[in-house]
C-alpha positions as CSV (number, residue, x, y, z in Angstrom):
1,M,24.0,-25.2,12.9
2,I,22.6,-28.3,15.0
3,V,23.3,-31.8,14.3
4,G,21.9,-35.2,16.3
5,T,24.4,-37.6,17.9
6,T,25.8,-39.6,15.3
7,E,27.2,-36.6,13.4
8,A,28.6,-34.8,16.6
9,A,30.7,-37.8,17.8
10,Q,32.2,-37.8,14.1
11,I,33.4,-34.5,14.8
12,L,34.2,-35.2,18.3
13,N,36.4,-38.3,17.1
14,I,34.7,-40.3,20.0
15,S,32.0,-43.0,20.1
16,T,28.1,-42.4,20.3
17,A,28.0,-44.3,23.4
18,R,30.5,-41.7,24.8
19,L,28.5,-38.8,23.6
20,R,25.2,-39.9,25.1
21,V,27.2,-40.2,28.4
22,L,28.2,-36.9,28.4
23,L,24.7,-35.7,27.1
24,I,23.1,-37.2,30.1
25,Q,25.9,-36.1,32.8
26,G,24.7,-32.4,31.2
27,R,28.3,-31.4,29.8
28,V,27.5,-30.5,26.1
29,E,26.7,-27.1,26.2
30,G,23.1,-26.3,24.8
31,A,22.0,-29.5,24.3
32,Y,18.6,-30.5,24.4
33,K,16.3,-33.6,24.3
34,T,12.9,-33.6,21.9
35,G,11.5,-36.8,22.1
36,K,13.7,-39.5,21.6
37,M,16.4,-37.4,20.0
38,W,19.3,-34.7,21.0
39,L,19.9,-32.3,19.2
40,I,23.0,-30.5,19.9
41,P,24.6,-26.9,18.9
42,L,27.7,-26.5,16.9
43,F,29.7,-23.5,18.1
44,N,32.7,-22.8,15.9
45,G,32.0,-26.3,13.8
46,K,32.1,-28.6,16.8
47,P,29.9,-29.0,20.1
48,L,31.4,-27.2,23.2
49,I,32.1,-29.8,25.9
50,K,32.2,-28.8,29.7
51,P,36.1,-30.2,31.4
52,G,35.2,-33.0,33.8
53,K,36.2,-33.1,37.3
54,R,38.3,-35.9,37.3
55,G,40.3,-38.4,35.4
56,P,42.7,-38.1,32.1
57,Q,42.3,-35.4,29.8
58,P,39.7,-35.5,26.7
59,R,41.3,-36.9,23.2
60,W,39.0,-35.4,20.6
61,R,40.3,-33.4,17.8
62,N,41.4,-29.8,18.7
63,P,41.8,-27.8,15.4
């Protein structure tokens, strides 16, 4: 299943602005841009985010 940025941000419990930053950094697995819209695939009900190299641990929900 493929969702947009608003739906993916709600699933991850983060803001859409933060999700867009992750998309630009290339940290969302399998996401691609068509025109002005990001398409984000879901794996087991949520997008896969690659871990960052620095900073605090992520705060989105883990089932």
